[in-house]
C-alpha positions as CSV (number, residue, x, y, z in Angstrom):
1,D,-108.3,-64.1,-32.7
2,K,-106.0,-63.5,-29.7
3,D,-103.0,-63.6,-31.9
4,K,-104.1,-60.3,-33.4
5,I,-103.9,-58.6,-30.0
6,K,-100.7,-56.7,-29.5
7,F,-99.6,-55.3,-26.2
8,I,-97.6,-52.0,-26.1
9,Y,-96.0,-50.7,-23.0
10,H,-97.6,-47.6,-21.4
11,E,-94.3,-45.7,-21.3
12,D,-93.7,-46.4,-25.0
13,C,-97.1,-44.9,-25.9
14,H,-96.1,-41.7,-24.0
15,K,-92.7,-41.5,-25.7
16,Y,-93.9,-42.2,-29.2
17,Y,-96.8,-39.6,-28.9
18,S,-94.5,-36.9,-27.5
19,Y,-92.0,-37.4,-30.3
20,Y,-94.2,-38.0,-33.4
21,F,-96.8,-35.4,-32.4
22,F,-94.5,-32.6,-33.6
23,P,-93.3,-32.1,-37.2
24,D,-89.9,-30.7,-36.0
25,R,-88.4,-34.0,-34.9
26,K,-84.8,-33.6,-33.5
27,D,-82.5,-36.1,-31.8
28,G,-83.1,-35.8,-28.1
29,I,-84.1,-37.3,-24.8
30,A,-87.6,-38.7,-24.2
31,I,-88.6,-38.5,-20.5
32,T,-91.7,-39.9,-18.9
33,A,-92.8,-39.0,-15.4
34,E,-96.1,-40.1,-13.9
35,G,-97.9,-41.8,-11.0
36,I,-97.6,-45.3,-12.5
37,G,-96.8,-46.9,-15.8
38,D,-96.3,-50.5,-16.8
39,Y,-92.7,-50.9,-15.6
40,S,-91.9,-47.5,-14.1
41,N,-93.0,-44.1,-12.9
42,G,-90.0,-42.4,-14.5
43,S,-88.0,-43.3,-17.6
44,V,-85.3,-41.9,-19.8
45,S,-84.7,-42.8,-23.4
46,T,-82.7,-41.4,-26.3
47,V,-84.3,-40.9,-29.7
48,K,-81.9,-40.6,-32.6
49,K,-83.0,-40.7,-36.2
50,D,-86.5,-41.9,-35.1
51,K,-85.1,-44.8,-33.1
52,F,-85.7,-45.0,-29.3
53,N,-83.3,-46.5,-26.9
54,L,-84.4,-47.0,-23.2
55,I,-81.5,-45.9,-21.0
56,S,-82.9,-45.8,-17.5
57,F,-86.1,-46.3,-15.5
58,N,-87.3,-47.0,-12.0
59,K,-90.3,-47.0,-9.7
60,E,-89.1,-44.5,-7.1
61,N,-89.8,-41.4,-9.1
62,H,-92.6,-40.3,-6.8
63,L,-92.9,-36.7,-8.0
64,G,-96.4,-37.4,-9.2
65,H,-97.4,-39.3,-6.1
66,I,-96.2,-36.5,-3.8
67,Y,-98.2,-33.9,-5.8
68,Q,-101.2,-36.2,-5.5
69,Y,-100.8,-36.5,-1.7
70,I,-100.4,-32.8,-1.2
71,T,-103.5,-32.2,-3.3
72,L,-105.4,-34.4,-0.9
73,L,-103.9,-32.8,2.2
74,L,-105.0,-29.4,0.9
75,G,-108.6,-30.5,0.8
76,M,-108.8,-31.2,-3.0
77,K,-109.3,-34.3,-5.1
78,P,-106.1,-36.2,-5.8
79,G,-105.8,-37.3,-9.4
80,N,-108.1,-34.5,-10.4
81,H,-107.2,-31.2,-8.8
82,E,-103.4,-31.1,-9.0
83,Y,-103.9,-28.2,-11.5
84,K,-105.5,-26.2,-8.7
85,V,-102.5,-26.7,-6.5
86,M,-100.3,-25.5,-9.4
87,G,-102.6,-22.4,-9.8
88,L,-102.4,-21.7,-6.0
89,A,-98.6,-21.9,-5.8
90,P,-97.7,-18.5,-7.2
91,Y,-99.6,-16.7,-4.4
92,A,-97.2,-18.0,-1.8
93,S,-94.5,-15.7,-0.4
94,K,-90.9,-16.7,-0.3
95,Y,-91.1,-16.7,3.5
96,E,-93.9,-19.3,3.6
97,I,-92.3,-21.4,0.8
98,S,-88.9,-21.5,2.7
99,K,-90.6,-23.0,5.8
100,C,-91.9,-26.0,3.8
101,Y,-89.4,-26.5,1.0
102,Q,-86.7,-28.5,2.9
103,I,-89.3,-31.0,4.0
104,F,-89.9,-31.9,0.3
105,E,-86.2,-31.6,-0.6
106,K,-85.1,-34.3,1.9
107,V,-87.3,-37.0,0.4
108,L,-86.0,-37.5,-3.2
109,K,-82.6,-37.2,-4.9
110,I,-81.0,-37.8,-8.3
111,K,-79.0,-41.0,-8.5
112,R,-77.4,-41.5,-11.9
113,L,-80.3,-40.9,-14.3
114,N,-83.1,-41.7,-11.9
115,I,-85.1,-39.9,-9.2
116,V,-84.9,-42.1,-6.1
117,F,-85.6,-41.9,-2.4
118,D,-83.1,-40.0,-0.3
119,K,-84.6,-40.4,3.2
120,K,-87.5,-42.8,2.6
121,P,-90.4,-42.1,4.9
122,K,-92.4,-45.0,6.4
123,D,-95.4,-43.7,4.5
124,L,-95.3,-40.7,2.2
125,F,-98.8,-39.4,2.8
126,F,-98.7,-39.5,6.6
127,H,-95.1,-38.2,6.6
128,F,-96.3,-35.0,4.9
129,K,-99.5,-34.9,6.9
130,E,-97.4,-34.7,10.1
131,K,-94.8,-32.4,8.8
132,F,-97.2,-29.8,7.4
133,K,-99.8,-29.8,10.2
134,S,-98.9,-26.3,11.2
135,S,-98.0,-24.9,7.8
136,R,-100.0,-22.4,5.7
137,F,-101.8,-23.9,2.7
138,D,-100.3,-21.5,0.2
139,G,-96.8,-22.1,1.5
140,V,-97.2,-25.9,1.1
141,A,-98.5,-25.4,-2.5
142,G,-95.7,-23.0,-3.3
143,A,-93.0,-25.2,-1.9
144,L,-94.4,-28.3,-3.7
145,Q,-94.3,-26.5,-7.0
146,K,-90.7,-25.2,-6.4
147,F,-89.7,-28.7,-5.4
148,L,-91.1,-30.2,-8.6
149,E,-89.5,-27.6,-10.8
150,R,-86.0,-27.9,-9.1
151,K,-86.1,-31.7,-9.0
152,L,-87.1,-32.0,-12.7
153,E,-84.4,-29.5,-13.6
154,E,-81.8,-31.5,-11.7
155,W,-82.9,-34.7,-13.5
156,F,-83.0,-33.2,-17.0
157,L,-79.6,-31.7,-16.6
158,A,-78.1,-35.0,-15.4
159,C,-79.6,-36.6,-18.5
160,N,-78.2,-33.8,-20.6
161,K,-74.7,-34.2,-19.2
162,K,-74.6,-37.9,-19.4
163,L,-76.3,-38.3,-22.9
164,N,-75.0,-35.1,-24.5
165,L,-78.4,-34.2,-26.0
166,K,-80.2,-30.9,-25.5
167,N,-83.7,-31.5,-26.9
168,F,-86.3,-33.0,-24.5
169,Y,-89.6,-34.8,-25.2
170,F,-91.6,-34.7,-22.0
171,S,-94.7,-36.8,-21.3
172,G,-96.7,-38.5,-18.6
173,G,-99.0,-36.9,-16.1
174,V,-96.2,-34.8,-14.5
175,A,-95.6,-33.2,-17.9
176,Q,-99.0,-31.6,-17.7
177,N,-97.6,-29.2,-15.0
178,I,-97.2,-26.2,-17.3
179,K,-95.4,-24.1,-14.8
180,A,-92.7,-26.8,-14.4
181,A,-92.3,-27.0,-18.2
182,L,-92.0,-23.2,-18.3
183,Y,-89.2,-23.3,-15.7
184,L,-87.4,-26.0,-17.6
185,S,-87.6,-24.1,-20.8
186,K,-85.7,-21.2,-19.3
187,N,-82.6,-23.3,-18.7
188,K,-79.8,-22.5,-21.2
189,K,-78.6,-26.0,-21.2
190,I,-82.0,-27.2,-22.5
191,K,-82.2,-26.3,-26.2
192,K,-85.9,-27.0,-26.6
193,I,-88.6,-28.8,-24.6
194,F,-91.4,-30.5,-26.4
195,V,-94.6,-31.0,-24.4
196,P,-97.5,-32.2,-26.5
197,P,-101.2,-31.4,-25.6
198,A,-102.8,-33.8,-23.1
199,A,-99.4,-35.4,-22.3
200,G,-100.9,-37.7,-19.7
201,D,-102.9,-40.9,-20.2
202,T,-105.5,-39.1,-22.4
203,T,-103.2,-39.7,-25.4
204,I,-102.0,-43.2,-24.8
205,S,-104.1,-44.4,-27.7
206,I,-102.4,-42.0,-30.1
207,G,-99.0,-43.2,-28.9
208,A,-100.0,-46.8,-29.5
209,C,-100.9,-45.9,-33.1
210,Y,-97.5,-44.3,-33.6
211,F,-95.7,-47.2,-32.0
212,S,-97.6,-49.7,-34.2
213,A,-97.0,-47.7,-37.4
214,V,-93.2,-47.7,-36.7
215,N,-92.6,-51.1,-35.1
216,L,-95.5,-53.4,-36.3
217,L,-96.2,-52.0,-39.8
218,K,-92.6,-50.9,-40.3
219,Y,-93.4,-47.5,-41.7
220,K,-90.3,-45.6,-42.5
221,K,-91.6,-42.4,-44.1
222,N,-94.6,-40.2,-44.1
223,I,-95.5,-40.6,-40.4
224,H,-97.4,-37.4,-40.0
225,S,-97.5,-35.1,-37.0
226,I,-100.8,-34.1,-35.6
227,N,-101.7,-30.7,-37.0
228,S,-105.1,-30.2,-35.4
229,M,-106.8,-31.1,-32.2
230,Y,-110.3,-30.4,-33.7
231,L,-110.9,-34.2,-34.0
232,G,-114.3,-34.6,-32.3
233,S,-117.9,-34.5,-33.4
234,K,-119.5,-31.6,-35.3
235,L,-122.9,-30.0,-34.8
236,N,-125.7,-30.9,-37.1
237,V,-127.5,-27.7,-38.4
238,S,-130.8,-29.6,-38.9
239,E,-130.7,-30.7,-35.2
240,I,-130.3,-27.0,-34.2
241,K,-133.3,-26.0,-36.3
242,F,-135.3,-28.9,-34.7
243,L,-134.4,-27.7,-31.2
244,I,-135.4,-24.1,-32.0
245,N,-138.8,-25.3,-33.2
246,K,-139.4,-28.0,-30.6
247,K,-138.5,-25.7,-27.7
248,K,-140.0,-22.6,-29.3
249,L,-136.7,-20.8,-28.6
250,N,-137.7,-17.8,-30.8
251,K,-140.0,-16.7,-28.0
252,K,-137.3,-16.8,-25.4
253,Y,-134.3,-15.5,-27.3
254,I,-133.3,-13.2,-30.1
255,I,-132.1,-15.6,-32.7
256,K,-130.3,-14.8,-36.0
257,S,-129.6,-17.5,-38.5
258,A,-126.8,-15.6,-40.2
259,F,-124.2,-13.3,-38.6
260,K,-120.8,-11.9,-39.2
261,P,-117.7,-12.3,-37.1
262,R,-117.8,-8.5,-36.5
263,D,-121.3,-9.0,-34.8
264,V,-119.7,-11.3,-32.3
265,A,-116.7,-9.0,-31.8
266,I,-119.0,-6.1,-31.1
267,E,-120.9,-8.1,-28.4
268,I,-117.7,-9.0,-26.7
269,S,-116.3,-5.5,-26.9
270,N,-119.5,-4.3,-25.3
271,G,-119.0,-6.6,-22.3
272,A,-120.9,-9.7,-23.3
273,V,-119.7,-13.2,-22.2
274,I,-120.2,-15.6,-25.2
275,G,-120.4,-19.3,-25.5
276,R,-119.3,-20.7,-28.8
277,C,-120.2,-24.3,-29.8
278,S,-119.2,-24.5,-33.5
279,G,-117.2,-26.8,-35.7
280,R,-115.5,-30.0,-34.6
281,M,-115.0,-30.5,-30.8
282,E,-111.5,-30.4,-29.5
283,F,-109.7,-33.6,-28.4
284,G,-107.8,-33.4,-25.2
285,L,-107.8,-31.2,-22.1
286,R,-108.2,-27.7,-23.7
287,S,-111.0,-25.9,-25.4
288,L,-109.5,-24.2,-28.4
289,G,-112.4,-21.9,-29.5
290,N,-114.9,-24.5,-30.7
291,R,-116.3,-25.4,-27.3
292,S,-115.3,-22.2,-25.5
293,I,-116.5,-19.3,-23.4
294,L,-115.1,-16.1,-24.8
295,C,-114.9,-12.5,-23.4
296,D,-112.8,-9.4,-23.4
297,P,-109.4,-10.1,-21.9
298,R,-108.6,-6.4,-21.1
299,F,-110.6,-6.0,-17.9
300,S,-109.8,-8.0,-14.7
301,E,-113.4,-7.7,-13.5
302,N,-114.3,-10.2,-16.3
303,I,-112.7,-12.9,-14.1
304,N,-115.4,-12.5,-11.5
305,K,-118.1,-12.1,-14.1
306,I,-117.4,-15.5,-15.6
307,N,-116.9,-17.2,-12.2
308,F,-120.0,-15.8,-10.7
309,K,-122.2,-16.2,-13.8
310,I,-121.0,-19.5,-15.1
311,K,-117.9,-21.4,-14.0
312,K,-118.0,-21.2,-10.2
313,R,-114.3,-21.8,-10.1
314,D,-111.9,-21.4,-7.3
315,F,-111.1,-17.7,-6.9
316,W,-107.3,-18.2,-7.4
317,M,-107.5,-20.0,-10.7
318,P,-106.5,-18.1,-13.8
319,F,-108.1,-18.0,-17.3
320,T,-106.2,-18.2,-20.5
321,P,-105.9,-16.3,-23.8
322,T,-106.2,-17.1,-27.5
323,I,-103.8,-14.8,-29.3
324,L,-103.5,-14.2,-33.1
325,K,-100.3,-15.6,-34.4
326,E,-99.2,-12.2,-35.8
327,D,-99.7,-10.6,-32.4
328,F,-98.1,-13.4,-30.3
329,K,-94.8,-11.7,-29.7
330,K,-96.5,-8.5,-28.5
331,F,-97.9,-10.4,-25.5
332,I,-95.9,-13.6,-24.9
333,I,-92.1,-14.1,-24.3
334,N,-91.0,-17.2,-26.3
335,P,-87.4,-16.9,-27.3
336,K,-87.0,-20.6,-28.1
337,K,-90.1,-20.6,-30.3
338,I,-91.7,-23.4,-28.4
339,E,-95.0,-24.8,-29.8
340,A,-97.9,-22.8,-28.5
341,R,-100.9,-23.8,-30.5
342,F,-102.6,-26.1,-28.1
343,M,-102.3,-24.5,-24.6
344,S,-99.9,-27.2,-23.4
345,M,-97.2,-24.8,-22.1
346,A,-97.0,-21.7,-19.9
347,F,-95.1,-18.6,-20.8
348,D,-94.1,-15.3,-19.3
349,T,-95.9,-12.3,-20.6
350,T,-94.6,-8.9,-21.9
351,K,-95.5,-5.6,-20.3
352,K,-98.0,-5.2,-23.2
353,G,-99.5,-8.6,-22.4
354,R,-99.8,-7.7,-18.7
355,D,-101.5,-4.5,-19.6
356,V,-104.1,-5.7,-22.1
357,L,-104.7,-9.4,-21.1
358,K,-105.4,-8.7,-17.4
359,A,-108.3,-11.2,-17.3
360,A,-106.5,-14.0,-19.2
361,I,-103.2,-14.3,-17.3
362,H,-102.3,-15.5,-13.9
363,P,-102.9,-12.6,-11.5
364,A,-100.0,-13.5,-9.2
365,D,-97.1,-14.3,-11.5
366,F,-98.4,-12.9,-14.8
367,T,-97.8,-16.1,-16.7
368,A,-100.2,-17.3,-19.4
369,R,-101.1,-20.6,-21.0
370,P,-101.9,-19.2,-24.5
371,Q,-103.3,-20.6,-27.7
372,M,-101.5,-19.1,-30.6
373,L,-104.0,-19.0,-33.5
374,S,-103.4,-18.8,-37.2
375,K,-106.1,-18.4,-39.8
376,E,-105.3,-21.9,-41.2
377,D,-106.0,-23.5,-37.8
378,N,-109.5,-22.2,-37.4
379,P,-110.7,-19.6,-39.9
380,E,-114.1,-18.8,-38.3
381,Y,-112.6,-18.4,-34.8
382,Y,-109.7,-16.4,-36.2
383,E,-112.1,-13.9,-37.9
384,I,-113.9,-13.3,-34.6
385,I,-110.7,-12.4,-32.8
386,N,-109.4,-10.4,-35.8
387,S,-112.7,-8.4,-35.8
388,F,-112.3,-7.8,-32.1
389,K,-108.8,-6.5,-32.9
390,K,-110.1,-4.0,-35.4
391,I,-112.5,-2.7,-32.8
392,T,-110.2,-2.6,-29.7
393,G,-106.6,-3.0,-31.1
394,V,-106.1,-6.2,-29.1
395,G,-105.7,-9.4,-31.1
396,A,-106.7,-11.8,-28.3
397,L,-109.7,-13.1,-26.3
398,L,-110.1,-14.7,-23.0
399,N,-110.9,-18.4,-23.8
400,T,-112.1,-21.0,-21.3
401,S,-114.0,-24.2,-21.7
402,L,-117.8,-24.1,-22.3
403,N,-119.3,-26.0,-19.3
404,L,-120.9,-25.5,-16.0
405,H,-118.9,-26.3,-12.8
406,G,-118.6,-30.0,-12.3
407,L,-120.0,-30.9,-15.7
408,P,-118.1,-32.0,-18.8
409,V,-117.3,-29.6,-21.7
410,V,-120.4,-29.4,-24.0
411,R,-120.4,-31.7,-27.0
412,N,-123.5,-30.8,-28.9
413,A,-126.3,-28.2,-29.3
414,I,-128.4,-29.8,-26.4
415,D,-125.4,-29.5,-24.0
416,A,-124.6,-26.0,-25.1
417,L,-128.3,-24.9,-24.8
418,Y,-128.4,-26.3,-21.2
419,V,-125.4,-24.2,-20.2
420,F,-126.9,-21.1,-21.9
421,E,-130.2,-21.6,-20.0
422,N,-128.6,-22.3,-16.6
423,S,-125.9,-19.7,-16.5
424,G,-125.2,-16.0,-17.0
425,L,-124.0,-16.4,-20.6
426,D,-125.2,-13.4,-22.6
427,V,-124.8,-14.9,-26.1
428,L,-124.6,-18.4,-27.5
429,I,-123.3,-19.4,-30.9
430,L,-124.4,-22.7,-32.4
431,E,-122.8,-23.0,-35.8
432,N,-124.4,-20.3,-38.0
433,F,-127.0,-19.4,-35.4
434,I,-126.5,-16.8,-32.7
435,F,-128.8,-16.7,-29.6
436,K,-129.1,-13.6,-27.5
437,K,-131.0,-13.3,-24.2
438,K,-133.7,-10.8,-24.2
439,K,-133.4,-8.0,-21.6
440,I,-135.9,-8.2,-18.8
């Protein structure tokens, strides 16, 4: 029945997700910024007492498009590798950035509460292709990131001044730029910035559910926040046993059907790189321990170890840490107590963090995209890190997604076993089974 089909605007899905995701809902400003929505690529709304009011929107907010085009010009895949450009940016010197920055700055400006063209090029892509033909790649990346951060700040502050609200809910593809969110969070006029995990189109469906609950079903109370991203499929122990027998894995690997968190922590502290496929798979863009590669964060050589053995990633890209909640302040600077459970924000690190998380922070600017882990969030994963802390004194691990380069994150035991057999992983955890490669 076509009458049962309801259409919800793309931008509304973003806004409702970014607001209702968090339990700490304050009056504020909901901003969307992205390549393209239904009626805009940038919008501003107020949200007061759970009610949204669209204030401003337009289709000239080309921050996302410009980032896309520069990704292509730097030889990477637009709509896919923007995060690599963001990772490259901190390596650029101020000198190289200064040579490129004004080229970006001349294109867009703030007009009232919108980002619009200042001097509109005939074609954005070919404009930048011509302007940067003799520029260094790192300088272009660094200038682009600086331009994004400054332009977003100018926009947010214009909204703050006009609307007199200091909390910001940020969503859309541009909100996934964690370094820009970090830069915005440092501004004293911004009380708090809320960036939910997978703030781009990945979570449109969740936003549609929230919108429907409020506006179609007229729910007034008990609209719950999302407390966990472990929303995916779980491994079947009987399937693991079947795989072991069918493939005669006992002949190839040392397999234990019962192990303690300390056993895993000992392996990691002895230099092993471990794959963990256990519990329910994570929803969104980040592996949060259940479909993860784990190793000792203290030694920078582990970056190359993982890249050469397994990930084959670009050399400049950083890894990230999972940090026990009680140790978070030791390693991460977070004065505004911004949500940090889902790796959706970047933070500066403390001196202690730079000393003991060398392999799990950005080597150029020492920032981190951490997962703050409490025992309630994931008891089994927590106990592994806690055991590692008892051995080394460090309540953190390097955590990156469990997959081979170019392949999706593993979902089940078959996927995980494929990665184990076709990479340099030393140990694999499949639920309550632990697999260890025999020494040749």
